[in-house]
C-alpha positions as a Python dict, from the first residue, in 0.01 Angstrom:
ca = {
    (1, 'M'): (0, 0, 0),
    (2, 'I'): (158, 295, -177),
    (3, 'I'): (535, 253, -178),
    (4, 'T'): (723, 569, -83),
    (5, 'P'): (1073, 632, 55),
    (6, 'Q'): (910, 673, 396),
    (7, 'T'): (733, 338, 358),
    (8, 'L'): (1058, 163, 266),
    (9, 'R'): (1238, 333, 555),
    (10, 'G'): (971, 211, 796),
    (11, 'I'): (998, -143, 661),
    (12, 'Y'): (1376, -134, 699),
    (13, 'V'): (1352, -12, 1059),
    (14, 'G'): (1103, -288, 1139),
    (15, 'F'): (1313, -556, 973),
    (16, 'N'): (1628, -427, 1141),
    (17, 'T'): (1456, -453, 1480),
    (18, 'L'): (1349, -811, 1405),
    (19, 'F'): (1699, -898, 1285),
    (20, 'N'): (1874, -754, 1589),
    (21, 'K'): (1631, -915, 1833),
    (22, 'A'): (1679, -1258, 1675),
    (23, 'F'): (2055, -1203, 1662),
    (24, 'T'): (2091, -1111, 2029),
    (25, 'E'): (1850, -1376, 2158),
    (26, 'T'): (2001, -1669, 1968),
    (27, 'P'): (2212, -1892, 2196),
    (28, 'V'): (2564, -1960, 2069),
    (29, 'L'): (2841, -2193, 2183),
    (30, 'Y'): (3162, -2071, 2018),
    (31, 'Q'): (3250, -1836, 2303),
    (32, 'R'): (3275, -2140, 2534),
    (33, 'V'): (3578, -2272, 2343),
    (34, 'A'): (3718, -1977, 2149),
    (35, 'T'): (3883, -1647, 2234),
    (36, 'V'): (3735, -1358, 2034),
    (37, 'C'): (4023, -1158, 1885),
    (38, 'P'): (3948, -828, 1708),
    (39, 'S'): (4110, -772, 1370),
    (40, 'T'): (4192, -445, 1196),
    (41, 'T'): (4346, -569, 868),
    (42, 'S'): (4292, -837, 604),
    (43, 'E'): (4483, -1090, 816),
    (44, 'E'): (4644, -1126, 1156),
    (45, 'N'): (4968, -1301, 1245),
    (46, 'Y'): (4975, -1478, 1580),
    (47, 'A'): (5350, -1472, 1630),
    (48, 'W'): (5305, -1506, 2007),
    (49, 'L'): (5174, -1862, 1973),
    (50, 'G'): (5447, -2099, 2081),
    (51, 'D'): (5591, -2220, 2409),
    (52, 'I'): (5394, -2138, 2724),
    (53, 'P'): (5630, -1968, 2975),
    (54, 'G'): (5644, -2029, 3349),
    (55, 'M'): (5796, -1888, 3668),
    (56, 'K'): (6141, -1978, 3804),
    (57, 'E'): (6360, -1885, 4096),
    (58, 'W'): (6520, -1543, 4048),
    (59, 'S'): (6888, -1617, 4087),
    (60, 'G'): (7121, -1363, 3931),
    (61, 'E'): (6987, -1178, 3629),
    (62, 'R'): (6640, -1232, 3492),
    (63, 'E'): (6614, -1508, 3232),
    (64, 'I'): (6424, -1358, 2943),
    (65, 'Q'): (6195, -1622, 2799),
    (66, 'N'): (6185, -1533, 2433),
    (67, 'L'): (5865, -1673, 2290),
    (68, 'A'): (5926, -1880, 1980),
    (69, 'S'): (5808, -1674, 1685),
    (70, 'S'): (5523, -1832, 1492),
    (71, 'S'): (5416, -1761, 1135),
    (72, 'Y'): (5060, -1871, 1205),
    (73, 'T'): (4827, -1637, 1021),
    (74, 'I'): (4448, -1617, 1010),
    (75, 'K'): (4313, -1450, 698),
    (76, 'N'): (3975, -1282, 715),
    (77, 'K'): (3696, -1395, 485),
    (78, 'D'): (3376, -1226, 374),
    (79, 'F'): (3040, -1382, 458),
    (80, 'E'): (2685, -1288, 364),
    (81, 'G'): (2321, -1390, 385),
    (82, 'T'): (2055, -1236, 161),
    (83, 'V'): (1678, -1257, 111),
    (84, 'G'): (1465, -1100, -161),
    (85, 'I'): (1111, -969, -118),
    (86, 'P'): (889, -910, -426),
    (87, 'R'): (772, -553, -476),
    (88, 'N'): (419, -685, -522),
    (89, 'A'): (423, -832, -172),
    (90, 'I'): (480, -487, -29),
    (91, 'E'): (220, -326, -254),
    (92, 'D'): (-30, -592, -144),
    (93, 'D'): (57, -535, 225),
    (94, 'K'): (195, -889, 268),
    (95, 'I'): (519, -778, 429),
    (96, 'G'): (441, -965, 751),
    (97, 'L'): (479, -1296, 567),
    (98, 'Y'): (851, -1225, 532),
    (99, 'S'): (923, -1141, 895),
    (100, 'P'): (1027, -1502, 977),
    (101, 'S'): (1283, -1489, 695),
    (102, 'I'): (1442, -1181, 850),
    (103, 'Q'): (1440, -1346, 1193),
    (104, 'M'): (1606, -1657, 1054),
    (105, 'L'): (1866, -1434, 889),
    (106, 'G'): (1943, -1289, 1232),
    (107, 'Q'): (1972, -1635, 1383),
    (108, 'S'): (2200, -1751, 1103),
    (109, 'A'): (2428, -1450, 1151),
    (110, 'A'): (2451, -1516, 1525),
    (111, 'Q'): (2526, -1885, 1478),
    (112, 'H'): (2778, -1843, 1197),
    (113, 'P'): (3079, -1826, 1433),
    (114, 'D'): (2963, -2163, 1573),
    (115, 'E'): (2984, -2308, 1223),
    (116, 'L'): (3335, -2171, 1173),
    (117, 'I'): (3474, -2266, 1514),
    (118, 'F'): (3330, -2616, 1546),
    (119, 'G'): (3390, -2688, 1180),
    (120, 'L'): (3756, -2611, 1246),
    (121, 'L'): (3756, -2824, 1561),
    (122, 'K'): (3612, -3114, 1361),
    (123, 'S'): (3896, -3084, 1109),
    (124, 'G'): (4160, -3052, 1381),
    (125, 'F'): (4298, -3397, 1296),
    (126, 'T'): (4421, -3267, 959),
    (127, 'E'): (4430, -2884, 973),
    (128, 'L'): (4767, -2743, 1083),
    (129, 'C'): (4822, -2520, 1387),
    (130, 'Y'): (5109, -2285, 1472),
    (131, 'D'): (5380, -2556, 1500),
    (132, 'G'): (5312, -2696, 1153),
    (133, 'K'): (5142, -3008, 1287),
    (134, 'P'): (4771, -3087, 1291),
    (135, 'F'): (4605, -2934, 1596),
    (136, 'F'): (4546, -3290, 1721),
    (137, 'S'): (4875, -3468, 1658),
    (138, 'T'): (5095, -3739, 1807),
    (139, 'E'): (5414, -3545, 1741),
    (140, 'H'): (5396, -3188, 1862),
    (141, 'P'): (5756, -3069, 1924),
    (142, 'V'): (5820, -2956, 2281),
    (143, 'G'): (6189, -2894, 2334),
    (144, 'R'): (6357, -3214, 2214),
    (145, 'K'): (6052, -3429, 2276),
    (146, 'K'): (5737, -3516, 2082),
    (147, 'V'): (5408, -3482, 2267),
    (148, 'S'): (5069, -3622, 2167),
    (149, 'N'): (4726, -3468, 2215),
    (150, 'R'): (4557, -3710, 1977),
    (151, 'G'): (4388, -4043, 2040),
    (152, 'A'): (4185, -4297, 1846),
    (153, 'E'): (3983, -4461, 2124),
    (154, 'K'): (3606, -4448, 2133),
    (155, 'L'): (3461, -4238, 2414),
    (156, 'T'): (3450, -4445, 2731),
    (157, 'I'): (3523, -4360, 3091),
    (158, 'E'): (3864, -4524, 3047),
    (159, 'S'): (3960, -4326, 2737),
    (160, 'Y'): (3825, -4007, 2895),
    (161, 'A'): (4037, -4062, 3208),
    (162, 'A'): (4345, -4131, 2994),
    (163, 'A'): (4293, -3814, 2791),
    (164, 'R'): (4242, -3611, 3107),
    (165, 'A'): (4564, -3749, 3258),
    (166, 'A'): (4753, -3676, 2935),
    (167, 'M'): (4644, -3312, 2931),
    (168, 'M'): (4726, -3256, 3296),
    (169, 'G'): (5071, -3400, 3223),
    (170, 'F'): (5160, -3150, 2951),
    (171, 'F'): (5474, -2944, 3011),
    (172, 'N'): (5657, -2657, 2842),
    (173, 'S'): (5999, -2667, 2676),
    (174, 'K'): (6165, -2608, 3015),
    (175, 'G'): (6001, -2920, 3155),
    (176, 'R'): (5761, -2730, 3380),
    (177, 'P'): (5403, -2860, 3413),
    (178, 'L'): (5147, -2640, 3241),
    (179, 'K'): (4882, -2720, 3503),
    (180, 'L'): (4607, -2752, 3243),
    (181, 'V'): (4293, -2907, 3389),
    (182, 'P'): (4036, -2990, 3118),
    (183, 'N'): (3685, -2870, 3195),
    (184, 'L'): (3481, -2933, 2878),
    (185, 'L'): (3402, -3265, 2712),
    (186, 'V'): (3283, -3158, 2365),
    (187, 'V'): (3086, -3413, 2164),
    (188, 'P'): (2851, -3447, 1866),
    (189, 'P'): (2484, -3530, 1930),
    (190, 'A'): (2552, -3901, 1874),
    (191, 'L'): (2771, -3912, 2187),
    (192, 'E'): (2547, -3704, 2412),
    (193, 'G'): (2436, -4000, 2627),
    (194, 'T'): (2789, -4129, 2676),
    (195, 'A'): (2926, -3784, 2761),
    (196, 'L'): (2649, -3712, 3012),
    (197, 'S'): (2699, -4052, 3171),
    (198, 'I'): (3072, -3991, 3218),
    (199, 'T'): (3030, -3640, 3358),
    (200, 'K'): (2712, -3682, 3565),
    (201, 'S'): (2632, -4044, 3654),
    (202, 'E'): (2699, -4180, 4002),
    (203, 'F'): (2769, -4526, 3861),
    (204, 'I'): (2879, -4667, 3527),
    (205, 'N'): (2823, -5039, 3464),
    (206, 'G'): (2764, -5089, 3834),
    (207, 'T'): (3092, -4927, 3934),
    (208, 'T'): (3135, -4593, 4113),
    (209, 'N'): (3207, -4322, 3858),
    (210, 'T'): (3523, -4152, 3983),
    (211, 'M'): (3512, -3908, 3690),
    (212, 'K'): (3176, -3755, 3781),
    (213, 'G'): (3194, -3376, 3787),
    (214, 'T'): (3546, -3355, 3646),
    (215, 'A'): (3417, -3180, 3331),
    (216, 'E'): (3102, -3044, 3172),
    (217, 'A'): (2955, -3216, 2867),
    (218, 'L'): (2902, -2975, 2578),
    (219, 'V'): (2689, -3120, 2298),
    (220, 'V'): (2739, -2935, 1969),
    (221, 'P'): (2505, -2990, 1672),
    (222, 'D'): (2771, -2854, 1434),
    (223, 'L'): (2986, -3160, 1510),
    (224, 'A'): (2727, -3398, 1364),
    (225, 'G'): (2869, -3608, 1085),
    (226, 'S'): (3186, -3699, 1275),
    (227, 'D'): (2983, -3906, 1516),
    (228, 'T'): (3264, -4098, 1688),
    (229, 'A'): (3503, -3807, 1745),
    (230, 'W'): (3522, -3634, 2082),
    (231, 'Y'): (3726, -3353, 2231),
    (232, 'L'): (3850, -3261, 2576),
    (233, 'L'): (3933, -2893, 2624),
    (234, 'C'): (4072, -2659, 2886),
    (235, 'T'): (3892, -2324, 2854),
    (236, 'T'): (3985, -2164, 3188),
    (237, 'K'): (4298, -1982, 3071),
    (238, 'P'): (4320, -1628, 2924),
    (239, 'I'): (4352, -1787, 2578),
    (240, 'K'): (4108, -2061, 2481),
    (241, 'P'): (4194, -2354, 2250),
    (242, 'L'): (4047, -2183, 1943),
    (243, 'I'): (4036, -1828, 1808),
    (244, 'Y'): (3745, -1645, 1651),
    (245, 'Q'): (3892, -1352, 1461),
    (246, 'E'): (3637, -1073, 1417),
    (247, 'R'): (3705, -811, 1152),
    (248, 'K'): (3350, -683, 1102),
    (249, 'K'): (3045, -764, 1309),
    (250, 'P'): (2732, -875, 1120),
    (251, 'K'): (2551, -571, 978),
    (252, 'F'): (2196, -563, 844),
    (253, 'V'): (2171, -382, 509),
    (254, 'S'): (1916, -324, 233),
    (255, 'K'): (1900, -244, -137),
    (256, 'T'): (1565, -81, -207),
    (257, 'G'): (1634, 224, -427),
    (258, 'E'): (1404, 264, -728),
    (259, 'Q'): (1710, 283, -955),
    (260, 'D'): (1873, -29, -812),
    (261, 'D'): (1884, -304, -1073),
    (262, 'N'): (1709, -553, -846),
    (263, 'V'): (1412, -314, -816),
    (264, 'F'): (1415, -170, -1166),
    (265, 'F'): (1451, -499, -1355),
    (266, 'D'): (1329, -767, -1111),
    (267, 'K'): (1074, -581, -894),
    (268, 'Q'): (1251, -716, -588),
    (269, 'Y'): (1375, -553, -268),
    (270, 'I'): (1686, -709, -116),
    (271, 'Y'): (1775, -734, 251),
    (272, 'G'): (2084, -900, 385),
    (273, 'V'): (2365, -926, 635),
    (274, 'D'): (2739, -931, 585),
    (275, 'S'): (3039, -983, 809),
    (276, 'R'): (3414, -1046, 798),
    (277, 'G'): (3622, -1280, 1009),
    (278, 'N'): (3754, -1633, 1038),
    (279, 'A'): (3848, -1907, 1282),
    (280, 'G'): (4186, -2044, 1381),
    (281, 'F'): (4367, -2254, 1638),
    (282, 'G'): (4520, -2134, 1963),
    (283, 'F'): (4746, -2347, 2183),
    (284, 'W'): (4718, -2718, 2099),
    (285, 'Q'): (4815, -2792, 2461),
    (286, 'M'): (4465, -2686, 2566),
    (287, 'G'): (4292, -2961, 2372),
    (288, 'Y'): (4286, -3337, 2326),
    (289, 'G'): (4098, -3501, 2041),
    (290, 'S'): (4011, -3858, 1954),
    (291, 'D'): (3858, -3965, 1626),
    (292, 'G'): (3698, -4261, 1808),
    (293, 'T'): (3788, -4515, 1543),
    (294, 'T'): (3923, -4789, 1771),
    (295, 'G'): (3844, -4954, 2105),
    (296, 'G'): (3516, -4963, 2294),
    (297, 'E'): (3256, -5234, 2276),
}
């Protein structure tokens, strides 16, 4: 094959089509648990994270519920994925051999928010949220009280029921119930059977399963490695438990000019994708996490 600017343009168009098709057809999970927030600068401050307001009887003047100002900031990061294709492969008309690499690049770009969001969820026992405590903590300040959304029990129907009751009992600083009903039981692959049993089985150990249908089990491969930890989330509110901050959507690019160093010195054409963004925590009240280190059989 004779390499011309038109040839390279045609290859780019073909690769871009493959990339976009793989990107759009790849299933992702992060949108189930995270609110996508657009970003326009290098970082965003989520000052509105704080107490969750509620309604009250209107008696006299309105009571303005000033939201506690938070200094919680999510800084955007740059991400990339790059593949190189030898010039000789194009000259020898072997370009089709590299199509799977471009498709996998598209899949990786689509799944990258999953890695960020569920990686953050996994580290929620140590990473701090807007109130200066770990997202899963036993001492979140609510008014003058300390509230826990963290456990240590292994996943059983009993620990699941206790976590569910704890979340539904959360209140704001005025003492009003938040009415949070958890709907997702998020687990690593190692706990798939247990989670499905709790959420779908008619009976558990010969006893009627009163928790059947109270949540959906969501099995997340990115949580592998923390095989005893499990998470109960409420994702039905306008703001989900986690935040995916999107500064720049993934963009497919190429570097194929004859004067580019990679072509001139290395006889290699470069194709890649880059994006900007990051993950952060929303309201801790919408999640309950257990590291699963105690209890169970």
